N, C-alpha and C positions, 0 to 999 in steps of 0.2 A: 583492817581487815585480815591483816594476817594473824593480829592475835583472835580475832573471830575465829576465822579457821581452824588457829589449832585449839580453840576453844570449843568447837562444836564439831570438828571433825579429828579428833586423838588419833593416832595411829597403833594400828595393833598389830603386835609380832605374831609372823605366820605361823608359829609353833600352838600358838592357842587355838585356831580353825582347825577340827576335824573335818577330813573330807567326809567321812561315813556320817556325821552329822546332815552336812551341807546336802548330801543325796537324799537323806531322811525328809530332813525340811522341804524340799524340792517336791518329792512324792507326795507327804499331805498336804504342802501349799497350808500350812499354819506357819512357818515360821516368824521370829520376832524381825520386826524390821525397823531400822532407826529413823525416826523423824526430826526434824526441829520444827519446837514450837513455841511461839511468839504469843505472850500473852498481850490480850487487847487493854487490859488495864494498865500495867504497868510498861510493856513495852519490853519485856527482858526476853530475852531467848536462852531458850533449853534444848537436850538433846535426849529422847526420850525412846526406847524400845518398847514397841506395841508389836503384838501381833494383827493378822488378819481378821479374826473374829471380834475383836476387844474395838478395833477402828469401827465396824461394821458396827455395834453397838453402841460406842461414843456419839458415833456422828450420826447414826440413825440412816446408814447407808446400805445400798443393796452390796453383791457383791461386784455387780457389773460395773459399777461407776468406779470401785477401785482396782478393778483392772484398767481404765482408760489411766491411771496412775503408775503403774508398772513400766519400769526401765527397760524391761527386757522384749516390750513389744514396742510398736512404733503405730499409734493411732493419730489421726489427724488433730489439730488445734478443736477441742472443744470446751463450753461454757456449759454447764447443768446447775441449775437452781431446783433444790430436794428440800425437805419439811423442814431440815436444821443444820445446812448447809448447802456450800456451793463450792462444788469442784471444777476446778481451774487445771485446761491441762492447754499450756501456749508457750510453743517452743521448750526451752528449758524449765520454765516454771512449771510444775505439777505440784499442785496445794489441795487443803482442804480449807476452806474458809467458814469459820463457823461467829457467832456474834461473842464468841469470848475467845478465840484463841485462832492461830495460824497454823496449821500444820504441814510441811513441807519434805517431801521425801530427802532426806541426810545426802549430799551431793559434793562433789568437788569441785564443780561447775561455778566458775568463778560469781555468773549471771545469779545463781542461788546465793550466793554469799551477799553481793550486794541486792539483792532483794530484801534480806532479813537487814541490812545497815540502812537502806532506806526507809522501809517500813516502822523500825524502831525508831528513825532520825523524824518524821514526820507523826510518831505517835507520843514521843517527846516535848517536840514542837509544836502540839498542839495550841492555841489562841494566840501565837504567835504571827502577826500580819505579815512582817516579811520573810516569814521561813519559807515560803512558796519562790522566793527571787534569789534564795543562796545560791552561792556559784561552787558550794563543797559537793553537790548533788553527783552521785557517784552516774547517774547515767545520763548527765547533761555533759559532761567531758570525754564524749567519745572521740575516735581519733576520726574525726572529719564529721563526724555528728551534731547534733543540736538540742537543745533545749526544748519538748513538746509543750511544754507549760506555758513557755514565751513566745509559741509561731501559733499556739491554735489555742488557750486560754485554757487548759485540760489541770483544771485544779482541784485539789480537794477542800471544800471548805470546812468548818469545823461542827458545822449541824448534822452533816453527811454521819449516818452509822459507822461502827470499824469497818462492815463486811464490805463496802464500797470501797472506803479507804486503801484495806488490803486488798481489793478486784483493782483501784485503779493502777496500784503499784504494781500489779501482773503486767493488766493493759500496755502499760507505761514501758515497762520490760521488755513484751515482746515486739512492739511497734518499733521501740528504738532498736532491737536487736537484727528489728529485718531492713530497717532504713539504712542501718549502717551496713549490711552487706550490702543492699541496693546500691550504696555510694560508692563501696570499692568495686563492686565489678563495675558502675560505669567507667571509675578510674580507668578501668584493667582494658573496658570493651572498646571505648572512643579510638585513643590511638594506633590500637591493634586494627580497629578498622580501617582506619585514614592509611595505615601501610598496606593496607592487603591490596587495596583499591589501586596502588601504587606499585605494588611489587607483589607476585604471585609467587608463594615460596612454599615448600612442604610445611616448614615449622610453622608460620601464618595460618595455613590449612589447619595445622592438627590443633592451634588455639584456639580459634575460632571455633572450631569443634567443640571443644570441652567447655571454650564461655558459655556457648549456645547450651550444653546440657546443662549447669548449672544456671543460666538462665531462667529454662523451664522449670524445674526442679522449683526453685523460690518464688517463683512466679505463682505454683500453686499451692505452695505455703502460704504468700503472704493473701492470695484469694480466697484459704480457706479459714483463713483469721477476719479477713474483712466478710465474709459472708454468714462466719458465725455469730460477729456484733449484729448485722443488720437482720437476722432471724430474731435473737432476743428483741429487737429494736421492733419490731414488727408483731411480736407475742406480748401483750398487757399481762394476760396471765403466767408468763415467766418472770415476767419483771417481778411483778407483784408477790411471786416465791421467793425471790430474793431479797426480799426487807424479812431477815431473819430477827435482828433487836426489837422490831416492831412486833411482830410472832410471838416473841420470847415476852415482851411487856405485856401484850394482851393474856396469855397464859398465867404470867404470875398474878396478874389483875384479875382474872377469871379465879385463881385458886383462894385470895386473900380476900378479896371483894365478895364473892358469890358464895351461895350453896355451904352457907356457914352451920345451917343446921346440919346437913349431912356431915362435915370436920368435925362438930362438937359430938355425930354422933357415933362416925369412927374413935373421937379422942376417948370417950367414954367407954367404949367394947375392949380399950387397950390395944385398939390399932392405931399404926401412925397417921398424923393428921392428917389430912388433904391438902392445908395449906404449905406443909410444909415444901421446899423447892426439891422436884425429885432430879437423881442424877442420869442420864441416860445410856451411865454404864453399869450401873449398879442395879436401878428398875428391873425390875419384871415387862414383858409385853403388857399383861393386860393392862398395868399402869400407864406404859406409853400410850395403849389404843385409849386409854380414857382420857388422857389429854387432848390427845387430837380431834375425839369426839366432842370435846365440851369447847375447843376453841371453832369446831365447824359451827357447832348448834350459837356459839356466841356471835359468829359473823355470819349467820343468815338474819338474825335480828337487831342487825346494825343500821341505823339510821341514814338516809338517803345524803346528810350532812357528811358524814362520817365516808363512806364512798365517794364523795367528792374530794378530799383530802385525801384518802389514798389514790385517787386519780391524778392528784398534785404531786403527790412524793413520788410517782410514776415517771414523773413526764422529771422529774429530777434527777433520777436514775436515765430516763432516754438522754438527757442532755448529756450528762457523762458520758453513756455509751456512743454517743453522736461526735464528740471530739473526737474519740479516738478510732471510729469510722473514717472521719476525715484523714486523717494521720494514713491506716491504712489503704485509702483510696488512692491518696495520694501517692504512695509509695508504688502503689499497683500502676499507676497511672506511668511514673518514669518507668519500673520494668516493660510496661507494655510500648511506648517510647522504643527504648532500648532493641525490644524482638523487631520493632516494622525499620528500624535502621539497619539491625542484623538480614533481615528480608533483602531490603534495597541493597546493602553490599552485596548479598549472594547471588542477586540480579544481575547487577554489573558484572559479576566474575565470571555467572555464565555466559552473558554476552559476549566478553572476550574471549572466554576458553572455546565458544562456536566460531566466532571467527579466526582463533588460531587452527581450529580443524579445517574451516574452509580454505582456510590459505595454503596451508598442507596439500588438501584434494586439490586446489586449484596446480599449486608446483607440481603434482603428479602428473596432473593432464597435461600439465602444458610440453610435460615432454615426448609425449607425441607429434606436436607442431615443431619441436626442435627437429626428429628425426625427418619429419615431414618437409621440413624446409631445407635440409641435405642432403635428401634426395631427388629434390627439385630444383638441384643447382644444373647448370648447360654442362654438365663433363660426361664422359664415359668412361665406364669401369665395367668388368665382368660382369659385376654380381647382376647388371641391368639385364642382361641374355639371358639368365637362368628362369626358369617357368616358375620354381616354386621359390622366389625369393622373398616376393610380395609375401607369399602366407610366414616365412620365418621372422621377419624384420619385425609382422605386426604379434607372433606370440614371443618373443624374446623383449620388445618393448614394452607388451602390457604386463609379465613375469615380473621383469625391473620395477615396473610401475608398483605393483604390488608390494613388492619384498619394501620400496622405499615408504611407499605410506604404513606399512606394518611396524616399521622402526621406528618412524615416529611418533606412533601409537603407543608402542611399548614404551620409547621414553619418557612420554606423558604420564605414563604408568607408575613407572619406575621413581619419579618424581611425584608422584600423586598432586600432580596439578588437576586430576580429573577423574571420578567415578567412572573404573572400565572395568 
């Protein structure tokens, strides 16, 4: 892991960076950005410097999709299927998946490096039956974590295309990260709540407040991942759009197998043959538009049998997504149970605090009974002969009770036992 980190993220001296250059890049929005590229064929990784426009042409993506991957902005988890790429924004994993490569934003985050290591391991170990049960996986050795593949059967068979293997590693990384945070929250929450029911203190109440804030934020993130996976499973068009390898194969077959007369005519005119593969970076927009039109025309004339086979392939992706939907739903259920436990504890504490205030008020009211009992004794004192003595006794007793009750409330507020 350290070797990969040093190779992918070389340190640069601060003197190399010119602040004026940085300001200029931010102003124009066209600065170079470091990406980690993982090749689909070899599994090798490298660091490349690509600007925004080049990345848009390379992956055929609009600017708004690349904005989702910008680390300067906070966007909810998103999985988008485009013509030639899949845009993935899942927690720390922000990447672009194509049929030939994976492009991740270069980051010092350990989960990004572990994603690269895990993807390389699966690509290099493809074809080995027991590779999915390997105990050396970085994702399955979390503190208090577990292997989702062993628990839910989330595996990447060899017949799945490269983009789905890369997508599964991203889903596994995000689900493992969220489940690990939920497990840590449970380990911290349940002992604290049990202690809070027996001993109400300022420190315990403050810890419970921070714990509930973390729980709400984590629940929102898990809910977004779960809803994003569910939205993909409910839309067959979005799932079909994510079959990048199949679309690339059909595009190449349309170039090599069809329109031979057009290819021969262009070759005799000295123009590049249509059968030659066209790079999305260097090809003009008209060529890319022609590619898309040819693929759409071919898809319109496909037989019902091919449509049925496409539906079967969508089922394969749906099964893959459903496995991680179960993982996210399980994590969400744990957080929901924890929230219900916190709500029950808060209700119990509120009842105890209400009883405390009620007891205090009862104590203050009992002072009037004590005074009445003293003056009801059978003895003679000069105060009984004063006509205004009764009024003075009531006023002094009431003021004393109010002062005493206010003192108790101030003490409760000072100790943060209740919001006053």
